[in-house]
N, CA and C atoms as a LAMMPS dump frame, in Angstrom:
ITEM: TIMESTEP
0
ITEM: NUMBER OF ATOMS
252
ITEM: BOX BOUNDS ff ff ff
-5.0000000000000000e+02 5.0000000000000000e+02
-5.0000000000000000e+02 5.0000000000000000e+02
-5.0000000000000000e+02 5.0000000000000000e+02
ITEM: ATOMS id mol type element x y z
1 1 1 N -323.051 -364.599 29.188
2 1 2 C -323.685 -364.969 27.948
3 1 3 C -324.808 -363.974 27.657
4 2 1 N -325.079 -363.73 26.422
5 2 2 C -326.116 -362.775 26.044
6 2 3 C -327.514 -363.36 26.25
7 3 1 N -328.5 -362.495 26.206
8 3 2 C -329.888 -362.901 26.393
9 3 3 C -330.311 -363.849 25.276
10 4 1 N -331.168 -364.783 25.632
11 4 2 C -331.607 -365.799 24.684
12 4 3 C -332.995 -365.457 24.132
13 5 1 N -333.169 -365.485 22.823
14 5 2 C -334.496 -365.231 22.255
15 5 3 C -335.393 -366.458 22.43
16 6 1 N -336.684 -366.208 22.538
17 6 2 C -337.665 -367.286 22.658
18 6 3 C -338.942 -366.856 21.942
19 7 1 N -339.658 -367.827 21.412
20 7 2 C -340.926 -367.524 20.754
21 7 3 C -342.004 -367.36 21.817
22 8 1 N -342.719 -366.253 21.754
23 8 2 C -343.866 -366.02 22.628
24 8 3 C -345.059 -366.666 21.923
25 9 1 N -345.429 -367.864 22.369
26 9 2 C -346.463 -368.629 21.683
27 9 3 C -347.837 -367.969 21.773
28 10 1 N -348.137 -367.352 22.91
29 10 2 C -349.436 -366.698 23.066
30 10 3 C -349.564 -365.508 22.125
31 11 1 N -348.546 -364.666 22.088
32 11 2 C -348.573 -363.501 21.2
33 11 3 C -348.546 -363.938 19.736
34 12 1 N -347.819 -364.991 19.429
35 12 2 C -347.795 -365.513 18.067
36 12 3 C -349.177 -366.009 17.67
37 13 1 N -349.841 -366.684 18.591
38 13 2 C -351.199 -367.151 18.325
39 13 3 C -352.158 -366.006 18.049
40 14 1 N -352.028 -364.944 18.839
41 14 2 C -352.864 -363.754 18.603
42 14 3 C -352.575 -363.171 17.224
43 15 1 N -351.299 -363.152 16.841
44 15 2 C -350.915 -362.659 15.511
45 15 3 C -351.579 -363.49 14.417
46 16 1 N -351.532 -364.795 14.57
47 16 2 C -352.126 -365.673 13.561
48 16 3 C -353.62 -365.38 13.43
49 17 1 N -354.308 -365.264 14.56
50 17 2 C -355.752 -364.979 14.524
51 17 3 C -356.023 -363.621 13.888
52 18 1 N -355.272 -362.61 14.284
53 18 2 C -355.485 -361.259 13.743
54 18 3 C -355.174 -361.185 12.25
55 19 1 N -354.089 -361.813 11.838
56 19 2 C -353.719 -361.805 10.427
57 19 3 C -354.73 -362.588 9.591
58 20 1 N -355.22 -363.691 10.141
59 20 2 C -356.24 -364.481 9.444
60 20 3 C -357.491 -363.639 9.217
61 21 1 N -357.939 -362.965 10.272
62 21 2 C -359.138 -362.119 10.162
63 21 3 C -358.91 -360.972 9.186
64 22 1 N -357.727 -360.346 9.248
65 22 2 C -357.411 -359.234 8.351
66 22 3 C -357.401 -359.688 6.889
67 23 1 N -357.044 -360.951 6.669
68 23 2 C -357.026 -361.492 5.313
69 23 3 C -358.415 -361.942 4.862
70 24 1 N -359.395 -361.834 5.764
71 24 2 C -360.755 -362.222 5.419
72 24 3 C -360.963 -363.722 5.366
73 25 1 N -360.136 -364.456 6.106
74 25 2 C -360.222 -365.916 6.106
75 25 3 C -360.839 -366.426 7.402
76 26 1 N -361.554 -367.52 7.308
77 26 2 C -362.095 -368.18 8.49
78 26 3 C -361.167 -369.329 8.876
79 27 1 N -361.38 -369.871 10.057
80 27 2 C -360.619 -371.056 10.47
81 27 3 C -360.893 -372.191 9.485
82 28 1 N -362.131 -372.318 9.046
83 28 2 C -362.504 -373.349 8.067
84 28 3 C -361.728 -373.154 6.768
85 29 1 N -361.55 -371.902 6.351
86 29 2 C -360.757 -371.633 5.144
87 29 3 C -359.338 -372.173 5.3
88 30 1 N -358.715 -371.877 6.44
89 30 2 C -357.349 -372.378 6.671
90 30 3 C -357.33 -373.893 6.756
91 31 1 N -358.332 -374.463 7.397
92 31 2 C -358.427 -375.92 7.483
93 31 3 C -358.422 -376.523 6.073
94 32 1 N -359.204 -375.952 5.183
95 32 2 C -359.27 -376.438 3.807
96 32 3 C -357.953 -376.237 3.067
97 33 1 N -357.326 -375.078 3.251
98 33 2 C -356.046 -374.79 2.592
99 33 3 C -354.981 -375.8 3.008
100 34 1 N -354.937 -376.106 4.297
101 34 2 C -353.929 -377.04 4.794
102 34 3 C -354.329 -378.498 4.615
103 35 1 N -355.594 -378.734 4.293
104 35 2 C -356.048 -380.111 4.102
105 35 3 C -356.215 -380.871 5.402
106 36 1 N -356.444 -380.133 6.494
107 36 2 C -356.636 -380.773 7.792
108 36 3 C -358.048 -381.342 7.877
109 37 1 N -358.186 -382.514 8.5
110 37 2 C -359.502 -383.137 8.669
111 37 3 C -360.348 -382.367 9.672
112 38 1 N -359.698 -381.756 10.657
113 38 2 C -360.395 -380.979 11.686
114 38 3 C -359.67 -379.646 11.869
115 39 1 N -360.326 -378.668 12.499
116 39 2 C -359.683 -377.362 12.682
117 39 3 C -358.837 -377.259 13.954
118 40 1 N -358.703 -378.327 14.717
119 40 2 C -358.038 -378.245 16.015
120 40 3 C -356.627 -377.679 15.953
121 41 1 N -355.846 -378.049 14.949
122 41 2 C -354.47 -377.537 14.858
123 41 3 C -354.471 -376.014 14.743
124 42 1 N -355.372 -375.482 13.951
125 42 2 C -355.43 -374.032 13.764
126 42 3 C -355.851 -373.344 15.054
127 43 1 N -356.835 -373.923 15.753
128 43 2 C -357.241 -373.354 17.04
129 43 3 C -356.086 -373.406 18.048
130 44 1 N -355.311 -374.481 18.024
131 44 2 C -354.146 -374.569 18.93
132 44 3 C -353.118 -373.498 18.588
133 45 1 N -352.897 -373.243 17.305
134 45 2 C -351.981 -372.176 16.899
135 45 3 C -352.473 -370.853 17.453
136 46 1 N -353.766 -370.581 17.254
137 46 2 C -354.335 -369.292 17.652
138 46 3 C -354.378 -369.097 19.161
139 47 1 N -354.475 -370.188 19.917
140 47 2 C -354.499 -370.081 21.38
141 47 3 C -353.098 -370.142 21.984
142 48 1 N -352.087 -370.372 21.148
143 48 2 C -350.714 -370.402 21.636
144 48 3 C -350.341 -371.68 22.347
145 49 1 N -351.101 -372.754 22.129
146 49 2 C -350.763 -374.032 22.765
147 49 3 C -349.924 -374.917 21.848
148 50 1 N -349.812 -374.534 20.58
149 50 2 C -348.975 -375.248 19.617
150 50 3 C -348.526 -374.254 18.558
151 51 1 N -347.456 -374.602 17.892
152 51 2 C -346.926 -373.764 16.816
153 51 3 C -347.036 -374.521 15.499
154 52 1 N -347.238 -373.78 14.398
155 52 2 C -347.201 -374.448 13.098
156 52 3 C -345.798 -375.003 12.841
157 53 1 N -345.729 -376.122 12.142
158 53 2 C -344.424 -376.64 11.729
159 53 3 C -343.826 -375.635 10.742
160 54 1 N -342.562 -375.77 10.48
161 54 2 C -341.887 -374.834 9.574
162 54 3 C -342.549 -374.843 8.201
163 55 1 N -342.855 -376.02 7.668
164 55 2 C -343.483 -376.059 6.344
165 55 3 C -344.873 -375.427 6.37
166 56 1 N -345.627 -375.631 7.454
167 56 2 C -346.935 -374.982 7.563
168 56 3 C -346.796 -373.477 7.766
169 57 1 N -345.743 -373.057 8.447
170 57 2 C -345.5 -371.627 8.638
171 57 3 C -345.202 -370.943 7.302
172 58 1 N -344.46 -371.613 6.434
173 58 2 C -344.171 -371.071 5.103
174 58 3 C -345.47 -370.885 4.323
175 59 1 N -346.344 -371.891 4.38
176 59 2 C -347.631 -371.806 3.677
177 59 3 C -348.496 -370.717 4.297
178 60 1 N -348.539 -370.671 5.623
179 60 2 C -349.345 -369.673 6.321
180 60 3 C -348.912 -368.26 5.934
181 61 1 N -347.606 -368.027 5.887
182 61 2 C -347.092 -366.71 5.498
183 61 3 C -347.515 -366.367 4.077
184 62 1 N -347.458 -367.335 3.18
185 62 2 C -347.862 -367.085 1.791
186 62 3 C -349.356 -366.793 1.702
187 63 1 N -350.156 -367.567 2.415
188 63 2 C -351.614 -367.387 2.384
189 63 3 C -352.003 -366.032 2.975
190 64 1 N -351.322 -365.636 4.056
191 64 2 C -351.637 -364.366 4.714
192 64 3 C -350.918 -363.184 4.077
193 65 1 N -350.04 -363.457 3.126
194 65 2 C -349.285 -362.437 2.393
195 65 3 C -348.423 -361.576 3.312
196 66 1 N -347.748 -362.24 4.259
197 66 2 C -346.827 -361.563 5.177
198 66 3 C -345.559 -362.404 5.304
199 67 1 N -344.443 -361.785 5.663
200 67 2 C -343.238 -362.58 5.929
201 67 3 C -343.403 -363.378 7.223
202 68 1 N -342.699 -364.491 7.314
203 68 2 C -342.814 -365.34 8.503
204 68 3 C -342.486 -364.59 9.789
205 69 1 N -341.523 -363.686 9.73
206 69 2 C -341.151 -362.973 10.956
207 69 3 C -342.214 -361.973 11.399
208 70 1 N -343.215 -361.737 10.579
209 70 2 C -344.337 -360.911 11.007
210 70 3 C -345.384 -361.757 11.738
211 71 1 N -345.315 -363.062 11.593
212 71 2 C -346.233 -363.972 12.285
213 71 3 C -345.689 -364.323 13.663
214 72 1 N -344.418 -364.64 13.727
215 72 2 C -343.796 -365.104 14.967
216 72 3 C -343.384 -363.913 15.833
217 73 1 N -343.729 -363.983 17.119
218 73 2 C -343.327 -362.958 18.083
219 73 3 C -342.185 -363.535 18.911
220 74 1 N -341.044 -362.872 18.87
221 74 2 C -339.863 -363.332 19.608
222 74 3 C -339.588 -362.362 20.746
223 75 1 N -339.385 -362.919 21.924
224 75 2 C -338.995 -362.123 23.087
225 75 3 C -337.586 -362.531 23.482
226 76 1 N -336.962 -361.691 24.273
227 76 2 C -335.597 -361.991 24.719
228 76 3 C -335.628 -362.249 26.214
229 77 1 N -335.141 -363.424 26.594
230 77 2 C -335.056 -363.808 28.002
231 77 3 C -333.775 -363.196 28.553
232 78 1 N -333.921 -362.286 29.494
233 78 2 C -332.751 -361.569 29.995
234 78 3 C -331.949 -362.374 31.019
235 79 1 N -332.453 -363.534 31.409
236 79 2 C -331.672 -364.371 32.329
237 79 3 C -330.484 -364.958 31.573
238 80 1 N -329.387 -365.024 32.211
239 80 2 C -328.214 -365.608 31.569
240 80 3 C -328.19 -367.106 31.832
241 81 1 N -327.598 -367.826 30.925
242 81 2 C -327.504 -369.286 31.077
243 81 3 C -326.039 -369.666 31.065
244 82 1 N -325.694 -370.532 31.952
245 82 2 C -324.341 -371.074 31.957
246 82 3 C -324.369 -372.415 31.26
247 83 1 N -323.614 -372.524 30.204
248 83 2 C -323.547 -373.782 29.462
249 83 3 C -322.165 -374.363 29.67
250 84 1 N -322.144 -375.569 30.209
251 84 2 C -320.865 -376.218 30.511
252 84 3 C -320.297 -376.892 29.299
């Protein structure tokens, strides 16, 4: 079987933080845009402990003016998997 792709959550989180800063936005700005009561979700995204939902990823890409695939970092797991 071919190698399986996986999302690198830590690298994706770094991307989110870097893209946010490059766009001149603060965590508070994103919190307000998403209507979150607290900034914890955004901090979790940036630290790679959680990922934005698909609908939030669409909004994040629009706000940061980048395609979604520029936010998400995908790696390929070279281990093969046997699926019965």
